[in-house]
N, C-alpha and C positions, 0 to 999 in steps of 0.2 A: 503494500499499500505504501509507505513511503518515499518507494523508488517508482510509483506512479505519479506520485504528487510531486516529487522532483521534475522528472519529466515534463510534465505539462507545465511547470513554472517556468522552465526550461525553455520549452516552445514559445509561452506566451511572451518572454522577455525579448526573443528572437525576434517574433512578430512586431511587436512593440519599437523594437530597434531599427527593421526594416521601414516602419511606418514614421518614426522618426526622421529617419534618411530621406525618404520620399517626401515629406512634408517639408524639410530644410530647404529641399530642392523646388520645390514647387513656388517659394519666394511669395505665398499669399500670406505671410506673416510679417511682409511688408503693409497691408492693407490699413491695418489699427495704429501704425504709427503714420500713413500719409492721414490717416482720419483725425490725428490730433492736431498736424499739421492745417488740414482745410478746414476742420472747426475754429481753431484759433485766428486765421485769417479772414475767416468770413462771419462777420457779427451778426450779421442775421440769423444765422444757426443756434446763438445763444438765446434768444429768446424762449425757445422752449425749457431749456433747463432752469435758467431764470425765473420761471413761473414754479417752478417747481422744486427749486434750493431747498429753502428753508424746511420745507416737514420731512425730504428726503436726508437732508443733512443729520435732522433731529433722529430719523430711523436709522442711519447707519451707524452714528455715533453709540446710540443706545444699544443696538443688537451686537457692536464690537466688545463696549465695555462688558455685555454682561459675558459673553463668551469667553472673554480673556480672566472674568471672575471667576467663574464656575464650570469653566472646561479644559483651560489652559493648565493650571497644575497637576489636576489628576491624569490629563495625555501624557503633558513629559515625564512625570513618574513612572507610568509604564511604559516608556520608550526607554527609558534610562535601562531596562534590563536587555535590550538589544540594540540601542544604538550608543550606550554610552555617554561620553561629552557633546555628541551631536543631539542628544535628545532636546534640550532646550531650543537650538534652532529649529529642528525637524516638528517640534509641537507647536511653535510660532506659526510656520510655514500651513499647518494643519487648521490652526485657530481660526486663520488668517481664511484659508479657503473655507470653513463651515462659514464663518461669517459671513462672507462675501455670499455663498449661497444660499443662506438665509435672506441675507440682505437684499439680491437679485428677485427671488422668489416673492416677496413681499412687496417690495416696491415697483417691480413690472407686474404684478396683478393688481394693486390695488393705490399707486401713486403715481407713476410714470409713465404707462402703457400710451395713452395717447401724445404726450410731449414726445417719446423716442419716437412715434411714427412719424409726430411733423418734424422731427429734425430728418428720418430716414427721407422721407416723403420732399422734405424743403433741398436736401442735397440732390436727389433727384431731379429735380428742377432745376436747380442751377448748375447742372452738367447739361441740361435739356434732353435729358431722356425723358420727353415729355409722351412720346407715344405710348412708351410702359406706363406712366403714369397716369395718364388719363382714363387707363380702363379700370383705375379702382377709387379716381377720386377728382371731381371736378378741379377746373383750375381758372381763376379768375384771370381776364385779359386786364391789361394796363402794365404800368412801368415799376410796379412796386417791388419789394425782396421778394427772394424766394418762400419765405415762411409767410409775408402779407398775401401773397399769390395763392394760396392753399386754399381751395373750397371745402365744400362738404365730401365727407367719405362715401364714397359709392359703395365700396366693402368693407367691410368692419374688421380690422387686422387682426394680428397675432393670436394663436390660440393660447388659452390660460395655461397655468402650469400645470403638466402633469407629474401625478404621484409617480408614472415609472420613472422620470430622470431622477426625482431624490431618493426613491429605492437603488435605483444602480449607483448614484452617487454614494448611499452608505457602504454596500458592496466593494465599492473601491477604498474604503477608509483602512481597512487593516493592510492595505500594502505599504502605510506609511511607518509601520514598525519593522519595516525591512529597510536597514541603512542606506542611505544614500538612491540606493537605484529604486527603492520601495516609493521614495518621496517623487522622482524623476517619471516611473511609470504612472503614479497617479496624476499628476499633471498630463503627462501624454492622452491619457483616457479620459480626464475631464475634458481635455480640448476637442478629443475625437467627439464626445460626448455632445459639448455645447456648440461647436462649430455650423453645423446647420441652422441652429434656432437662428443665426444673427441673420439668415436672409429669409426667416418665416414670411417676413412681407414682401420681399421678393417672388418667393415662390406664390403667395397669392394676386400677386398682379400679374404674373403671368397666367394664372388661371388653370393650374398644373392638379392633377387629381394625385392620390398617394403613390401610384404605380410612376409617376412620371417626375417627382418628386425624388422619389427613391434611387431612377434610374440617374438623375441627375447628380443626385450626391456621390452615387457609388461612383461615376466618371470622376468627380472631383476630390475623392475622397483622403487623401493626401492635402489636398491645399484647404479643404476644410478643417481636418485636424491642424495643420497650419497655422491658419487664421483664428481660431480655436484655443489654442495653447496661447497666444500671444493675446489676444482679447482678455482670455482668462486672467492670465498673469498679474494685467493691468487693472483689472478690475478687482483684485485681491489688494490691490493699495489701499492701505487704511486711510478713511476718510477721503482720498482722493476718487474712490473708485467710481461716485456717481458721475463726478465728471467725465470719467473714462469710458463708463458705459454710453455717455451722449459720444463720442468720440468714437467709439466702436461702431454706433450704429452709422456715423458719418463715412466710416473706413467702407460698412457692409454695403454702403450705398452707393460708393466710389466702384466697388469691384462690382457690383450688381450693373453700373454703368457700362464698365469695361466688357463685361461679357454681353452686354446687349450691343455694343458699338464693335464687337470680335475682335477686340483688342487682347483677351484672354484667351490661351493655349488649352489643350485637351489636359496640360499639368495646372492650369489655374494661375498662370504667369504672366502679366502683361508683359512685352518684349523690352518696352523701355521703363517699367516700373522701377527698377533697381537705380536709374538714373534719375528719376525724377523723384522717388519716394519723399525726398526732403524738401521738394521744393512745395512752396504755396501757388495756387492754381489760381 
C-alpha cells in the first residue's frame, strides 16, 4: 500500500512538473502583470473599485486578522513536525491562501461581482472589442470614458461560487505539510483550478455551452494554469489583494481581447506580449 501511495505521489509530482513547465512557456502569466499596468494607466477603470473599496477592505482585513489569530499558530505547530524551521513561512503562506480564498468567495459573491464585471467589460470597450461585448451588454453612444459608456446588462455575468471549488481547495491543503515541494504543488493546483474562472465572463459573452468551454479550456490548459498561478499569488497579498482582484479582471479582459483579435497562439501566448507587458497602452 505504501509503495502504491508513493508511486501515485511521484506520478502526480511529475505531472505537475510538466504542467508547470508548459505553463511557464505559455507566457499567459504576463497578463496579470499587464493588467496591473493597464489598470494603473487608465483612471476610468478605477471607478468600480472605488465604489466598493471601503466594504471590501473592511472584509479583507477582518478575514485576514481572524485567520492569523485562530488558524496560523495551530497550522504552524503541525507543520513543525514535517518542515522544521520552514514551518513558520509555510504556515503563513497557507494562512494567506486560506484568507484569500475566503475573501474571494465572500467578496465576489456578495460585494464586488458587479464591479468586477464593469471592470472587465470596461476594459473590453477600451480595447474596442465591441463585437464581443455587445452580445452581453448595451453600449451607450457618445464620447464618454469606457465605464461611462457601459449600458444595461443583457446577460447576467459570472456564476455564483460553487461548493465544488471549496471542496477541491480543502483536498489540496494537506500538500502544504510536504516541505517546499508540497507548497509549490498546492499553488500550481490552485492556479490550475482558478485559472478558467477569470474568463467566466468571456465564456458567457461568447455564448458557449459547457462542452465548448471545456474544449477551449483543454486547449489552453497550460495557459490558464499560468494565468491562475500569477493571479492567485497576487490576490494572496495581504490587504492589497482586492486591488489585484480588479487588475486581474483587467488582465483577463486584455487576454480575451487578444484571443478575439487572433493575437494568441494555441499555447495562449501573444507573439508580442513579452515585449509589451510592461508598457501602458
